[in-house]
C-alpha positions in Angstrom: 104.3 136.9 86.5 101.9 134.4 84.9 99.4 132.5 87.0 101.5 129.4 86.7 104.6 131.3 88.0 102.6 132.7 90.9 101.4 129.2 91.8 104.9 127.8 91.6 106.4 130.6 93.7 103.7 130.2 96.3 104.2 126.4 96.4 107.9 126.8 96.9 107.3 129.2 99.7 105.0 126.7 101.4 101.7 128.2 100.3 100.3 125.7 97.8 96.9 127.4 97.4 97.3 131.2 97.2 93.9 133.0 97.0 91.9 129.9 97.9 89.9 129.8 101.1 90.9 126.6 102.9 88.7 127.5 105.9 85.3 128.3 104.5 82.3 128.9 106.7 80.3 125.6 106.9 77.1 124.1 108.1 76.1 120.6 108.6 74.1 119.2 105.7 72.7 115.7 105.2 74.3 113.8 102.3 70.9 113.4 100.5 70.9 117.2 99.9 74.4 117.5 98.4 74.6 118.2 94.6 77.3 118.5 91.9 79.2 121.8 92.5 78.8 121.9 96.2 81.9 122.2 98.3 82.3 120.0 101.4 85.2 119.5 103.8 87.1 116.2 103.6 89.0 117.4 106.7 90.3 120.6 108.1 92.0 122.7 105.3 90.9 120.2 102.7 87.7 121.5 100.9 86.6 119.3 98.0 84.2 120.1 95.1 81.6 117.4 94.3 81.8 116.5 90.7 79.5 113.4 90.6 76.9 112.0 92.9 76.1 108.3 92.5 74.0 105.8 94.3 75.0 102.3 95.5 72.4 100.1 97.2 71.1 102.6 99.9 74.3 104.7 100.0 75.3 108.0 98.3 78.7 107.9 96.6 80.5 111.3 96.3 83.2 111.7 93.6 85.3 114.8 94.3 88.4 116.9 93.5 90.2 119.2 95.9 89.4 122.8 95.1 92.9 123.4 93.8 92.9 120.5 91.4 92.4 121.1 87.7 89.6 119.5 85.7 92.2 117.3 83.9 93.1 115.5 87.1 91.1 112.3 88.0 88.3 112.4 90.5 88.3 110.2 93.5 85.6 108.8 95.9 85.2 110.9 99.0 83.1 108.2 100.5 79.9 106.2 100.6 77.4 107.9 102.9 74.0 107.0 104.4 71.5 109.6 103.1 71.1 111.1 106.6 74.9 111.3 107.3 76.0 114.8 108.2 78.8 116.5 106.2 80.3 120.0 106.5 79.1 122.0 103.5 80.6 125.4 102.6 78.1 128.2 102.7 
């Protein structure tokens, strides 16, 4: 089976992300220390990869994709955070 066929079969069986760790070990990290490539949790079972870090007034804007999304899919804003806000970063 090709990778696409495996993904399709897994999705049809109710497992949309075979081989991906949806429950990574995490530690709280302040938003100011996050960089492109880091993985943080949007919510339980929803890890996202940071693809862009922007700044707006005194806030940090994180643009992300879910770890199962392809690079061709558009990014979206995870949120605008105060630099001292705590987020769960995968370790």
